[in-house]
N, C-alpha and C positions, 0 to 999 in steps of 0.2 A: 472270650467269646460271649456275645450278648445272648439273651434268651431267645431272641428272634432267630439268630443264626443257628443256635443249637437245635431249634425245632425245624428249621429249614433243612439242616443237614440230616436230621432224623427222617424227614419225609423222603429226601432224595435217596437215602440208603435203603429205604423200604418201598420205593416206588413200584417195584415189580409186584407187590401185594395189593396195589390200589384196586378197589372194586371187589375184592374177594371177601365174602362174609365168612368169618370164623366164629367158633363158639367156645366159650369158657364154661366148663362144667364143674359143679361141686355138689356135695350132698348137704341137704338142709331138711331137718325133721324127717329123715328117712326117705326123702325124694331127691331125684337128680334134677338139678336146676341148670338150664342152659341159657347163657347170656350171649347174645350175638354181638359181634364187634366187626368193624370194617374200617380200613384206611380209605377214606373217600377220595375218588379222583377229583381233579379240579372241576368246578362248575357242576358239582353234584352235592346233594345233601341226603339226609335220611328222613323218612316220614313213616307214620304209622298208618298202614293201609287197612281198610275195613272190608273191601270188596275185591274179589279176584275174578276177572273176565277172561275166558279162553276163546280164542279165535284161530282160524287157520291162516295160511299164508296169503289166501285170496281175500281175507277180510270177512269171512263168513263166521257168524256167531256159533259157538259150539257148546257153551255152558257158562255158568257163573256160580259162585259160592261166597259165603262170608269167610273172612280170613280168621284163623284161630289166634287167640291172644298170644300164644307162644311164638307165632311166625309172622307177626305184623310188621317187623322192621323191614323197610323197603328203601333201596337206594334209587333216587330219582334225579334226573337232570334238572338244573335250575338256571335261570339267567341271573344277572346281578340284581335286578329289581325284584324278580319273583322270589329269590332266596331271602330277601329282606322284607317280604310282603307281610303286612299286618292287617290292614283294612282295605287296601287298594284292590284293583281288579287285574293286576299283572298276572297272566296265566303262567303256569309251569309248562315247559316244552312238551312233556309226554304224559306223565301221570298227574292227575289233579282231582279235585272234588267233582261231584256229579253235575253241579250247575255249570261247570266249565265244559265238561265232556259231552253232555247229553243234548242232542238237537231237539228232543221231545220233552225237555225239562219243563217248559212253560205249560204244556198240556196237562201235566200231572201235579202242578204246584199251585198255579194261580187261576182264578176264575177267568173264563173267556180268553185263556191263553196269554194274559198280560203278565209281565215280569214283576216279581217282587222288588221292593226297593233294595238296591245293592246288587241285584242280579242282572241288571241291564247290560247287554252286549258281552257278557262273560263268555258265552259259547262262541260268538263270532270272533272275539279276540283270540281265543284259544285255537280255533280252526285256521285263522290267518297265519298264526305263528307256526302251527304244525305243517301247514302246506308249504311255507317257505323252506322248512327243513326237508320236506318230502321232495320238492322239485330241485333241491340243490345237488351239487356233485358229491356231497357228503351224506346223502341219504343212506338208509339201511333197510333191508328187507322187512324187518319188524316194524319200522316206521311206516313203510308203504302199506303193510297189512292193517295197522291200526288206523291210518288215515282213511283207507277204503271202508273200513267198518263204521267209523264214526260219521262218515259222510251220509250214511243211510238214515241217521237220526232216530234210531230205535233203541238206544241204550236203556232208558228207563223202562220201556215196554218189555224188553228182554229180561231185565232184572225182576220185574213183577211176575213174569211168566215162570221164572225159576224160583219164585218165592223168596228172593233175597230182599226185596223191598215190599212194604206193606201199605195198602191203601186204607183210607178211612171210609166212613159211610157216604161221603160225598164224591168218592172216586178219585181223591187226591192223595198224595203221599201223606201218611199219618205223621203229623208234627210231633206227636208224643213218643212215637216209636224210635228206638235208638239201636244202632249197630255198635256193639261194645259201648263206648262212651260218647259216640258221635251221633248227631242228628242225621237222619237219612239223607237230607239234602246236602250235608257237609261231609258225607262219607267219601274217603279217598279211594279211587279205583286204580288198580294195577292190572297188567296184562300178561297173559301167557299166550305165545304164538306157536302153534304146533308146527314142527319142522316139515319142510317140503324139499323139493329138489334144489331150490335156490338158496336154502338155508345152509349155513356152515355147521360146524360141530359144537357151537356154543350152546349153553343151556337155553331151553325154551322159555324160561322165566325171564322177562325183560330186565328185572332188577338184578339179575345175576350175570347178564351177558356183558362181558368186558369189551367185546367188539362194538356193541351198541354204545357203550359209554365213550369209547374212543371216537366213534363217529360223531357224537354230539360235541365233544371237546373240539375237534377239528372244524366242525361247522360253526360253532360259536366264536372260535378264534377268527374265522374268516369274516365275521360280521363286525369285528372291532377294528376301527380305523384309527381313532385318535390315540396317540401315545404320549407319555410324559415320563419324567425321570422318576425311577423308583429309588427312594432314599435308602432302602435297605440293601439293595444289590448293586446300585449304581448303573443299572441298565435302563434303556428306554423301552417301555411297554405300556399297554393299557393299564391305567390306574383305577383305583376304586376307593370310594368313601362310604361304601355300605359293606360292613364286615359281619362275620359270622356270629351266630349265637349257638345254643345247644352245646356249650363247651363242657360243662361238668356232667350233664346228663341230657336225655332227650327232651326233658321239660324245662330246661334252663333257658330263660329269656334274657339273661344278663350278657352284655358284650364286653370283651376285653379291650377292644379298640373301637372307638366311636367318635363322631364329630357332630357338633351342632353349630358350627361357626356361621352358617348362613342365617341363623336365627339371632344369635347373640354377638357375633363378630368378635370373639375373644382374641383373634389374631391381630386386631388393629392396634396400632402403636408400634408394632415391630415389623409387620409384613403388609404388603398391598393386597394380597389375596390369600385365601385358604390354601391354595396350591403351593404357595411359597412356604407356608408353615408346616404342611404335613402332606406327604404324597407316598403312597405305598402301591406297588403293582398289584393288580387284581389276583393274578395267579400266585404271587408271593404271599399275599395275605391268606389265600385259601390253603396253600400248602402248610403255612404255619398253624393255622387253626385246625386243619384236618389232622395234622400230626399230633397236636395237643389233645384233641378229642380221642384219637385212637390210643395213645399211650395211657391216658387217664382210664379209659374203659378196660384196657388190658391189664394194668397193674397199679392204678391209683387207689387211694383210700380217702374216705371222707370222715372228718372229725367235726361233728355237728355241721355247720355250713361251710367249713373250710376243706377244700380238696387238696391233697398232697400227692405228688407223683415224682418218682425218681427213676432214672434209667442210666445205663452205661453206654458210652459212645458207640461201641461196636455191638450193642445188643446182647452182650454176654450176661448170663445169669449171675446175679450178685446177691449177697445177703441183704435182707431187708433191714433198714436202719431202725425201724420202730417196733420190731418184734422182740421176743424174749430169747434168752440164750439157748434154751432147749430146741427151739425151732431151727436155729442156725446149726446147732450141733447135730441135729437129726437129718439135716440136709433137705428138709421139707418145709420151707417158710410158708406161712399161711397167706397165700396170695389169692385164695378163692373167695375171701369174705369181704371184698372191698366195699360192697354195697351194704353189708350188715354192720360194719364197724362204726359205732358212735353216731349213727344217724337215726333218729326216731326210735331210739332204744337199741341196746346192744344185744346181739344174739349170742347167748352164752351156752356153753355145754351144759348138759343136765347135771344138776347138783342135788338131786332129790335125796340122796343118801346123807347129805349134810343138813337137810332142811330142818330136822328136829335135833340136830347136834347130838348124834349118837354118843352116849357116854363112853362106850368101849373104845371109841376112836379118839377121845379127848386128848390123851397124852401120847397117842401113837401117831399123830398126824405127821410128825417129823422124825419118826424112828426109821432110819435108813441104814443101808449097808455102809460099812466104813469107807468103801471105795467110791461112794457116789460122787464126791467132789473131783477126784482124779479122773473118774470115768467121763464125767461131763466135760471137764477141761480137755481131755485127750480128744474126744469127739469134736469139740469146738475148734481146737487148733487144726485138726485134720481137715475139717470143713473149710476153714480159712485158707489152708494151703491149697486145697482144690480150687478155690476161687482165684487165688493169686496166679495159678498156672494159666488161667484163661486170659489174663490181661498183660499188656506190655507197657512200656514207659510212655506211650502216647495215649493210653486209655484215660477217659475222663468220666466222672460221675456228675450227673446233673440232677438238681431238685428244683421243682416249681411248686409253690403253694398259692392257691387262689381262694379268694373269699369275696362275698358281695355284701356291701352295706345297704344297697337298695336292690330292687328287682331288675333294674336295667343296667347297672354298672358293676363290672367285675374288676376286682383289684388284684394286682400281683403282690401278694403279701411277702413272698420270699423267693429269691433265686440264688442258688448256690451252684458252684462249679469247683470241683476238686479233683486232683489226680486219683485214679482208681486205687493205686497202691496206698496213698495217704488215707483214703476212705477206709480201706480194710484195716489199716493200722489203728485208726481212731475207733472203729467198731470193736477191735480187740481191746483197746484201752478202756472203753466204756464197760464192756461186759466183764472184764477181769478185775478192774479196780473196784467194781461194785458187787462182786460175786458173793452170794450168800445162799444158804439152803432155802430153796423155794418149793412150792407145790402148786399144781394147777390140775385142771381136768382136761384130758385129751382123749378123744374117741370114747367118751363116756366113762373113763377110768381115771383114778388119781395117778398123777405122775410127779415124781420128785426129781429135781435137778438142782445143780449148783450154778448160780448165775444171777441175772437180774431180770425182772419182768419187762414186758412190752409196754408201750405207751398207754394202751387202753387199760391194762391192769393197774398201772401206776396211778392213773387218773382215778380209777374206781377205789383204790386203796386210800388215796388222799382225800377224796371228796364224796365217795359213794355212801349210800345208806343201804341197810338191809331190806331187800325186797324179794319175797319168795325164797328166802334161805340163802341168797347170795348178794354181793355188793353190786350196786348199779346206781345210775343217776337218772331216775325216771322223770324228774321235774324238767319241763321244757326249757325253763329259764336257766337251769343249772347245766344244761348240756354244753354250753359254751366253754365249760372247763376242759372238755376234751381238746378243743382247739387251742385253748390257752396253754395247757401243759405241753401239747405238741410243739407249739411255737417256742416255749421256754427251754425245752430239753433238746430241741433240734441242734442248736449251736454246741451243746455239750457232747452230742454224739458225733456230729459231722466234723467239728473243729477241735474237739478235745477241750472245750472251755470248762471252767470250774462249775460244779453243781451249785445252783442257787441255794443259799443257806435257809431262806424262808421255807423252801420245800422240805429241807432236812428237818427243820423245827416242826413243820406241820406233821410229818410222818411220825416223829417222836411223840408229839402230843396225842395223836390218834392211837398209837401203840400203848400209851400209858393209861388208856381208858378201856380195859377189857370188859368191864361190867356193862358197857353199852351194847355189846353184841351177843345175840342169842346163840349164834353159831360159833363154836370154837374155831372152825376152819377159817372164818372171815377174820377173826382177830389174829390168828397165826399168819395169815396172808399179809396183814398190815404190819405185824411185828417183823416179819422177814424183810419187807420193803424198808422199814425203818433201820434195821441192821445194815442193809445194803447201802443206804444213803449215809448213815453215820460212818461206816467203814470207808466209803469213798471220800467223804468230806475230810476225815482225819488224815487220809493219805495225801490229799491235795493240800491240806493246811499244814500238816506237821511231818509228812513223809512216813507216817506209821503204817506198817503192814499188819493186817489182822487175818488170822486163819480161823477155821471152825473149832480148833482145839482149845480146851480150857487153859487159860494162862494163870497157872498157880503162883507165879512169881510177880504178877502184876499187882502193884500196891496203889494204883490210882483209886482215889476215894470213890469216884463214880462207878468204876468197875466192881469194887468190893461191895458197895451197897447193892448193886444189881445181883451179885452172887448171893448175898444174904436173903434178899427177897425170894430168889428162886428156891433156896433151901426151905424157907418157911412155907412156900407154896406147895412144894413137893411133899413135905412131911404131913401137912394137913390132908392133902389129897389122898395119901396112902390109907387113910382111915375110912374113906368113903365106900359105900356099898353101891355098886354100879346100877343095881336095879332100883334102889330107893333114892339115891342122891344124884341122879342124872342132871338135875337142873341147878344144883348148888354151885356157888362160886366161893372159892377160898378167900379167907380174909386178906391174904397177900394181894390178890387181884382186886378185891373190893377197895383196898386202900392204895392201890398202885398210883393213881393220879396224884393224890395228896402226898404220897411218899416221894414222888419225883420232885415235889416242890419244897417239902420240909422233911427230909429223910430221918434226921435224928429224933425229932419228936414222934414221928409216925412209927418208927421202928420199935419204940418202947410199947406202943399199943399192940402192934402185931406180935411182938414177942410174948406179951401177956396172953393174947388170945390163942396162940398155938400150944400153950402148955397143956390144956386138957386133951388135945389131939395127940400130943406126944405120949401121954400116959396110956392111950389106947393101943399103941404099938407094942410089939414084942420088945423085950429088953435089948436084944441085939440091934434091932433096927432103930430104936429110940437113941441108943448110944451112938449109933452111926451118924444120925443127923445132928445130934448135939456136938459131936466131935467136929463135924464139918463146919458148923457155925462157929465153934470156938477157934478153929484154925483161921477162919476168915477174920474174926474179930481181933485175933492176935496180930494181924497184919496192919491194923489201924494204929496210928498214934492217937493219943487221947485228944489232942488238939484238932486233928482232922476228923475224928469220929463225932465229936460234939458240934462240929460246924454244921449249921442248919440251913445253909444256902441251897438253892435248887440244884438238882443233878443235871449233868449234861447227858447227851444222847448215848454216851459210852456206857451208861448203866444198863441199857438194853442189851448191849453185847455181852456184858457180864451175866445178865439174867439168862439170856439164850444159851450161852456157853455152859453155865452151871446146870440149867434145866436138862440139856442134852446129856451132860455128864452123869447126872443123877438117874436118868432113864436107862442107862446101860446097866446090865446086871451087876449086882454087888453081893458079896457073901451075906451081908446082913439082911438084904431083901429076900434072898433065897431061903433063909431060915425063918422068915416071918411066919408067925402063927396066925391062922385065919380065924381069929376070935374077935369078939366085940364088934361084929359087923364089918371087919376089915378083910376084904377079899383080895386074893392075888389078882393083879391086873397088869402085870408086865408081860 
C-alpha cells in the first residue's frame, strides 16, 4: 500500500470524527496543558482567531470579545483558492480578517474613506461569495444570520464600542496596537450565533457546528463542474493543483505536494500538459493531508525539524518504537510530549538532586534489587502480549517521516509499512537484545529498569553535553543529531537491522572518559548505553548472550582488563570521606580513556597509584581486593596480558559487572574499620 492510500484509508476509517475538536492533556511544569486537535472535513482548514462576535439568529449584534490564547484554534471553511491564499484577495467563505468582513472598514482605516493598497474590493468580494451561499439551497441558519448582520456594515463600530478594537488620536484604528500577535486590521473574526427556534441542537459556536460544515461541503461541491481523472483513486472528480500546508504544525508553510509546471514547464518532453503529468482529486488531496495533520498532532513526534508519526491500521494502541523499555513495560508510553521532544530544547524531568553530583549517591546509582531485570522483563513481555491480543493477521503498522530542506517544500524522508505482529516481534528483539541496567527520572524520581533507552536519551548520551546538571544538546546546529539518530536507528527497530558499529564505537569512547562529566549520573547513563550497545553488537556479530551477572570464567582479555579497572576503582573509592572527597575522581577513572587504548602500560601506573589507598583499608578489606585482583590476573596468559593493543567495548561490560559485584555486601567490607578517614558508604 502506498503512503497516499494509507492516509486515505485512515481518513475514511475516522470520517465520523471529522470536525470534532478534541484535546490532548499533559502536565508541564506543574500546569495542565491542553492541545487541540481536529480531523478536518474536506474544504476546511484551521486558523487562529483573535476576535469572537456574538449575534442572534436575526443578525442582531449581542457582543464581542478577544479570543484567549488557549482557545484560538478555529475550524473555518475555505475554497480551493482561499485555502492557498498568500497575498491574493480571495476571501474565505465565512470567517476572515476584518478588512474582508467589515463594511465600515474604510471609515476607520483610511483618510476620507479611501482604501489602503491591497484592501481594495476585499469586502465586496467577501459579501458576493457569502450571498451566493446564503441564497443557495445549501444555506444554513447561521449563514443567514451572519449575512444579515454583516449587511449592516457596522462591524468595526461594534468592536470599538465593546473595546475590542482601539483607535488612535486621529480616530482611526491604531496601527501599533495588536490583538495577540496580529495587527488589528488583520485580526480574524469568528462567530457565535445564539440559538433560536429555527436552530437545531448543534453548538452555537460556528467553528464547532458539524451541520454547518456539511452545509458548506455540499454547497461547494455543487459549484464544481469540471472533472478529471484522479490518478490516486482512478475516479473522475474535480481535481486540484493547490494543495494543503500546515502539515507538521499550524505555522508550517511547507507543502508535501506542489506544482510549478506553469512557470518552468518541467513536464515538457514527456507530456503535452501538466494534467497528463500529475492529477489528484481535490477531495482526495484534502483527505490525505487532513489525515496526516490529524495523526501528527495526535501522536507524532518532532526530532529537530523532522516529524515522525506511526499508527496501526485499525487505530489500536501500540507500543511506541522510539521510547524506552520501562515505558512499554509500564503500559504508559510517553505520548503527551510530542511537541517537547527534541525541538528547540528538550524538556527534561527535574534532575536537581544530581546537579551537584551528591557524593552519597555516587556508587549507589545502580544499586538495585536482584530481581530488577526479571521484573522489568516480565512486565515488558506482559505488555507485549496485551498488544498482540489487539491485532490480527491483517493489521499493519505505518510510519511516515517528514522534513523540510526549505520553507516551502516538505520531503517524505521515510515511509514504512510492516505487519503489526512483525512490528511487535522486532520491538521485542530491539529491547531484549540490548537490555542492560538503566536509570532515568520519571515523575521527579529516580527509576531503575532493565532494557534500552529511548531515541531521545540515546542521542543525548552519544552527543549531549552537560548543561544544568544533565545531558542535552543546546546548540542549535547540533540539534540535527536528534533527527540523524532517529533515522539511523529506525531500521534497527522496525526491521531488526544490525546496529551501526560507529554508534557502538561512539558510545564506548564516551563511556571511557568519565573525567569529562561533573555528574556521576550522566556518566552512568552513558556507560549503561555503551554496555547495551556492546551487548547487542556482540550478539549480532558473534551470537554471544550476556547477562548482568559477573562472568568469573570469562578469560577474554578485554573483559578481564575491565574487571581489573573496576577493582582498582572500588578499592580507592573505599578510602574516600564523603564529606571531604565529594569532588574527587579515582585514578582508575582518570586514566580510563588511555587505559582503553594502552591497557598494559596504563595498568602499571594505576597499580602503583592505588597502593597507598590499599594501605588505608583494614587488613581484611585490603586482602579482599588484592585477592580479587590476583584471581583476575591469574586468568591472563603472559602473552595476552602484555599485549598493549586497544581494548574492545567488551571491557566496559567487565567493568560494569565487576563494579556491581563489588558493591554487593561482602564480609571484608562489613568488618572494615572506619579509621584513616574511610567511612562506611555502602
